[in-house]
C-alpha positions in Angstrom: 73.7 -28.2 -19.8 74.9 -29.2 -16.4 74.4 -32.8 -15.5 74.7 -35.0 -12.4 76.1 -38.6 -12.5 74.6 -41.2 -10.2 76.8 -44.2 -9.7 74.7 -47.4 -9.0 71.3 -48.5 -10.2 70.2 -50.3 -7.1 67.3 -49.1 -5.0 69.3 -46.1 -3.6 70.7 -45.1 -6.9 67.4 -45.2 -8.8 65.5 -43.3 -6.1 68.2 -40.7 -6.0 68.2 -40.3 -9.8 64.4 -40.0 -9.7 64.4 -37.3 -6.9 67.1 -35.3 -8.7 65.1 -35.5 -12.0 61.8 -34.3 -10.5 63.8 -31.4 -9.0 64.8 -30.4 -12.5 68.4 -31.9 -12.8 69.8 -33.6 -15.9 70.8 -37.1 -14.6 72.9 -40.0 -16.0 73.0 -43.2 -13.9 75.9 -45.7 -14.3 75.8 -49.4 -13.4 77.9 -52.3 -14.4 74.8 -54.6 -14.8 72.5 -54.6 -17.8 69.4 -53.8 -15.8 68.5 -52.0 -12.6 68.4 -53.8 -9.2 70.5 -56.9 -10.2 72.7 -57.1 -7.1 71.7 -56.3 -3.4 68.3 -55.0 -4.6 67.3 -58.2 -6.4 65.7 -60.5 -3.8 65.9 -59.1 -0.3 63.4 -59.9 2.5 60.9 -57.5 1.1 60.1 -55.7 4.3 59.6 -51.9 4.5 60.1 -52.1 8.2 60.4 -49.1 10.4 59.8 -51.7 13.1 63.2 -53.2 12.3 65.1 -49.9 12.7 67.0 -51.0 15.8 70.8 -50.7 15.1 73.0 -53.7 16.0 75.5 -51.8 18.2 74.1 -53.3 21.4 75.8 -55.6 24.0 73.2 -58.3 23.4 74.3 -58.5 19.7 77.9 -59.0 20.8 77.0 -61.7 23.4 74.8 -63.6 20.8 77.5 -63.2 18.1 80.1 -64.7 20.3 77.9 -67.7 21.0 77.1 -68.1 17.2 80.7 -67.9 15.9 81.4 -71.6 15.9 78.0 -72.6 14.5 77.8 -72.8 10.7 74.0 -72.5 10.7 73.8 -69.6 13.2 72.1 -66.3 12.2 75.5 -64.6 12.2 78.7 -66.0 10.6 82.1 -64.4 11.0 84.9 -65.6 8.9 88.1 -65.8 10.9 90.3 -65.2 7.9 92.5 -62.2 8.6 91.4 -58.9 7.0 92.3 -55.4 8.1 89.1 -54.0 6.7 86.9 -56.5 8.6 88.6 -56.2 12.0 89.0 -52.4 11.8 85.3 -52.2 10.8 84.4 -54.4 13.8 86.4 -52.1 16.1 84.5 -49.1 14.8 81.3 -51.0 15.3 82.1 -51.6 19.0 83.1 -47.9 19.3 79.6 -46.9 18.2 77.8 -48.8 21.0 77.4 -45.5 22.9 75.2 -44.2 20.0 72.8 -47.2 20.0 69.8 -45.3 21.4 70.2 -42.1 19.4 70.9 -44.0 16.1 67.9 -46.3 16.6 65.6 -43.4 17.1 67.1 -41.5 14.1 66.7 -44.6 11.9 63.1 -45.0 13.0 62.4 -41.4 12.1 63.9 -41.8 8.6 62.0 -45.1 8.1 58.6 -43.4 8.9 59.3 -40.6 6.4 60.4 -43.2 3.8 57.1 -45.1 4.2 55.1 -42.1 3.3 57.3 -41.1 0.3 57.4 -44.7 -1.0 53.6 -44.8 -1.1 53.4 -41.4 -2.7 55.8 -42.3 -5.5 54.2 -45.7 -6.2 50.7 -44.1 -6.5 52.0 -41.1 -8.6 53.9 -43.3 -11.0 51.6 -46.3 -11.1 54.2 -48.8 -9.9 53.0 -52.3 -9.1 55.3 -54.3 -6.9 53.2 -56.8 -4.9 52.8 -54.3 -2.1 51.0 -55.3 1.0 50.0 -52.8 3.7 48.9 -55.1 6.5 52.0 -54.4 8.6 54.7 -56.6 10.1 54.4 -59.0 13.0 57.5 -59.6 15.2 57.2 -62.7 17.4 59.3 -63.8 20.3 59.9 -67.2 21.9 60.7 -66.1 25.5 59.8 -63.5 28.0 63.4 -62.3 28.1 63.1 -61.5 24.4 59.8 -59.7 25.0 61.4 -57.6 27.7 64.1 -56.4 25.3 61.5 -55.9 22.6 59.5 -53.6 24.9 62.7 -51.4 25.4 63.2 -51.3 21.7 59.6 -50.3 21.1 60.0 -47.3 23.4 63.0 -46.1 21.3 61.0 -46.7 18.1 58.1 -44.8 19.5 60.4 -41.8 19.9 61.0 -42.0 16.2 57.2 -42.1 15.4 56.8 -45.9 15.0 53.5 -47.2 16.3 53.6 -50.8 17.6 51.0 -52.9 19.4 52.0 -55.5 21.9 50.4 -58.9 21.7 50.3 -62.0 23.9 50.8 -65.5 22.4 47.1 -65.7 21.6 47.1 -62.4 19.9 50.1 -63.4 17.7 48.3 -66.6 16.5 45.1 -64.7 16.0 46.8 -62.3 13.6 48.7 -65.1 11.8 47.0 -68.4 12.5 49.2 -70.3 10.0 52.2 -69.8 12.3 53.1 -73.0 14.1 55.1 -73.2 17.3 55.1 -71.8 20.8 55.6 -68.1 21.2 55.6 -65.8 24.2 54.2 -62.8 22.5 54.9 -60.3 19.8 54.5 -56.8 18.4 52.5 -55.7 15.4 53.4 -52.6 13.5 50.4 -51.7 11.3 52.1 -48.9 9.4 54.8 -51.1 7.9 54.5 -52.8 4.5 56.1 -55.3 2.2 56.9 -55.5 -1.5 59.2 -56.8 -4.2 62.2 -54.5 -4.3 63.2 -55.6 -7.7 59.8 -54.8 -9.2 59.7 -51.4 -7.5 63.2 -50.4 -8.6 62.6 -51.4 -12.2 59.2 -49.6 -12.2 60.8 -46.5 -10.8 63.7 -46.7 -13.3 61.1 -46.6 -16.1 59.4 -43.6 -14.4 62.8 -41.9 -14.0 63.5 -42.5 -17.7 60.2 -40.8 -18.6 61.4 -37.8 -16.6 64.6 -37.5 -18.5 67.1 -39.8 -16.7 69.7 -41.4 -18.9 70.8 -45.0 -18.0 74.3 -46.1 -18.9 73.9 -49.8 -18.2 76.8 -52.2 -18.7 79.3 -49.5 -17.5 82.0 -50.7 -15.1 83.5 -47.8 -13.3 87.3 -47.8 -13.6 88.2 -44.4 -12.1 86.6 -41.3 -10.8 88.0 -37.9 -10.0 86.8 -34.4 -9.0 88.5 -31.1 -9.3 85.6 -29.3 -7.6 84.4 -27.9 -10.9 83.6 -31.1 -12.6 83.7 -34.9 -12.2 85.5 -37.2 -14.6 84.2 -40.8 -14.8 86.3 -43.4 -16.7 84.4 -46.6 -17.4 84.4 -49.7 -19.5 81.2 -50.0 -21.6 79.3 -53.2 -22.5 81.5 -53.8 -25.6 84.7 -53.6 -23.6 85.7 -50.1 -24.8 87.2 -47.6 -22.2 85.3 -44.3 -22.2 85.4 -41.1 -20.3 82.5 -38.9 -19.3 82.5 -35.5 -17.5 79.7 -34.3 -15.3 79.2 -31.3 -13.1 78.6 -33.4 -10.0 78.2 -36.9 -8.8 76.2 -38.9 -6.2 77.8 -42.2 -5.2 75.2 -44.9 -4.6 77.4 -47.8 -5.4 76.7 -50.2 -2.5 79.9 -52.0 -1.4 81.7 -50.4 -4.2 81.2 -47.0 -2.6 84.3 -47.4 -0.4 86.8 -47.5 -3.3 85.0 -44.8 -5.3 85.0 -42.5 -2.3 88.7 -43.1 -1.8 89.3 -41.9 -5.3 87.2 -38.8 -4.6 89.1 -38.0 -1.4 86.6 -39.3 1.1 86.5 -42.2 3.6 83.3 -44.2 3.5 83.7 -47.3 5.6 81.2 -49.8 4.2 81.7 -53.5 4.7 79.9 -56.2 2.7 77.6 -58.1 5.1 76.1 -61.0 3.1 72.4 -61.8 3.5 70.6 -64.8 2.1 67.0 -65.4 1.0 64.9 -68.1 -0.6 61.8 -67.4 -2.8 59.4 -70.3 -2.3 57.2 -70.8 -5.4 53.8 -71.8 -4.1 52.9 -74.3 -6.8 49.9 -75.9 -5.2 46.7 -74.8 -3.4 47.7 -76.3 -0.1 51.0 -74.3 -0.1 49.3 -71.1 -1.1 46.8 -71.5 1.8 49.4 -72.6 4.4 51.9 -69.8 3.7 51.6 -66.7 5.9 49.6 -63.8 4.6 51.2 -61.4 7.2 54.8 -60.4 7.1 56.8 -61.9 10.0 60.1 -61.3 11.8 61.4 -64.0 14.1 63.7 -62.2 16.4 65.5 -65.2 17.7 66.4 -66.6 14.3 66.8 -63.2 12.7 64.5 -64.3 9.8 62.0 -62.2 8.0 59.2 -63.2 5.6 57.1 -61.5 3.0 54.2 -62.8 0.9 54.8 -61.4 -2.6 51.4 -61.9 -4.3 49.5 -65.2 -4.2 52.3 -67.4 -5.6 55.5 -66.4 -3.9 56.8 -66.5 -0.4 60.1 -64.7 0.4 62.1 -65.8 3.5 65.4 -64.1 4.3 68.0 -63.7 7.0 71.5 -64.2 8.3 74.5 -61.9 8.4 77.8 -63.2 7.1 81.1 -61.3 7.4 83.3 -62.9 4.8 84.4 -60.0 2.6 83.3 -59.6 -1.0 82.1 -63.1 -1.5 78.9 -63.7 -3.4 78.9 -67.5 -3.1 75.5 -69.1 -2.1 76.5 -71.5 0.7 74.2 -74.5 1.3 74.9 -74.4 5.0 73.4 -70.9 5.1 70.4 -71.7 3.0 69.5 -74.9 4.8 68.5 -73.2 8.1 66.1 -70.9 6.2 64.4 -73.8 4.5 64.3 -75.7 7.8 62.7 -72.6 9.4 59.9 -72.8 6.9 59.4 -76.5 7.4 59.2 -76.0 11.2 56.8 -73.0 11.3 54.8 -73.7 8.1 55.0 -77.5 7.6 52.2 -77.6 5.0 54.2 -75.3 2.6 56.1 -77.3 0.0 59.7 -76.0 -0.2 60.6 -78.3 -3.1 60.9 -75.3 -5.4 62.8 -72.7 -3.4 65.1 -70.3 -5.3 68.2 -69.3 -3.2 69.9 -65.9 -3.4 72.6 -64.0 -1.6 73.4 -60.3 -1.6 76.1 -58.1 -0.1 74.6 -55.3 2.1 76.8 -52.2 2.3 77.0 -51.6 6.1 78.7 -48.8 8.1 80.1 -49.4 11.6 77.5 -47.0 13.0 74.6 -48.7 11.0 73.8 -45.2 9.7 73.9 -44.5 6.0 76.2 -41.8 4.6 73.9 -39.2 3.1 75.1 -35.8 1.9 78.2 -34.0 0.7 81.8 -35.2 0.6 84.9 -33.1 1.0 84.7 -31.7 -2.6 81.8 -29.4 -3.3 80.4 -31.4 -6.2 80.6 -34.9 -4.6 77.7 -36.4 -2.7 76.8 -39.8 -1.2 73.8 -41.9 -0.6 75.1 -45.3 0.6 75.8 -47.6 3.5 72.2 -48.5 4.3 73.0 -52.0 5.4 69.9 -54.2 5.8 67.5 -51.2 5.6 68.2 -50.0 2.0 64.7 -50.9 0.8 63.2 -49.3 4.0 65.1 -46.0 4.0 65.8 -45.4 0.3 63.1 -42.9 -0.6 63.8 -40.8 2.5 67.5 -40.7 1.9 67.1 -40.0 -1.8 65.0 -36.9 -0.9 67.7 -35.9 1.6 70.6 -36.2 -0.8 68.7 -34.4 -3.5 68.0 -31.5 -1.1 71.7 -31.6 -0.1 72.7 -31.1 -3.7 70.4 -28.1 -4.0 71.7 -26.6 -0.7 75.4 -27.4 -0.7 76.5 -27.3 -4.3 77.1 -23.7 -5.5 76.9 -24.9 -9.1 73.4 -26.3 -8.7 71.4 -24.8 -11.5 68.6 -27.3 -12.3 66.5 -27.0 -15.4 63.0 -25.7 -15.2 61.4 -27.6 -12.3 59.7 -30.8 -13.2 55.9 -30.6 -13.2 55.8 -33.3 -10.5 57.6 -31.1 -8.1 55.2 -28.2 -8.8 52.3 -30.5 -8.1 53.7 -31.9 -4.9 
């Protein structure tokens, strides 16, 4: 029986495996961790945010970034340590500034499609992940920021994103717990929030029910394709080196996708852009009441929030260009805690769990979704800060790409879920 390997059990890998399984393929998913969603899909900001689809290739990002470079607590941190990968990536990033408008609209369109598919899958499979469907509120401190936000909203509207502009009173009416002066904001009612780790693990269980095999504790050592099959050499959880052969492969390996792609004859330029979060455990009634109910995005500070059930408050932000470094730096966590203290002073932050993850980001800010050079090699990677937002849409796209572009695609009898869809 033909089988497809999926490399990576984060949100993109698990959604990809699921979509392939419901289309009738035999799927094995490989990941070096013991469980799904243990790296970048563990504790992100929680937002399913079509409203945050603006790509970063804009002159204002460069101007802000230059001003932030010498501040350790700035939203963006760029290590000056020499690195060909980093500086060549940044050069390509600048080269994509001409695609800002088109890529923002394309990303918004993908995000809107993903919202619908996410809800469909969650309801069909009965996945509980602290989902909240009250939308996301962006707020801005100055009229200059509001003017830029209006221009972004026009681009997002081209991609099907509905946003409602609010004045300062409207912002505080929607989220009265928010302290501080604001100039205005935008509310996106179609957006949502949820716990990415809970969803990914719930979907992994659903995928297992539909025949997906999980090879956890498998560290990929080498991959190769001859066009007819794919050989995967990996080290298993007991340290033994093993070899598996599959008919095709989909690479969803986050920041590891670059090296795996190189072995398969492709160039996928993803750079690890570190993001941080804290999960505030709301231990007392006052904190539970004072924490925001509505998901927020502070555009100036580049901080997002999500309320994950009654007892958890997730706050995330920052972008750090420092290579493959997973250290949790106190100077990056402190501004997030201080942001909570400033805007929600009655929330106790004495039990705040810090986390950092490496986002796989391409210079264009667009994920690589579809075939590689060899007929039986496919990719679903490079989603950057929008992996949670875009995952279900890109998983559908790559599964369809396998059906369309791979001549050897002969799935088993179609899964009953596909027939019912």
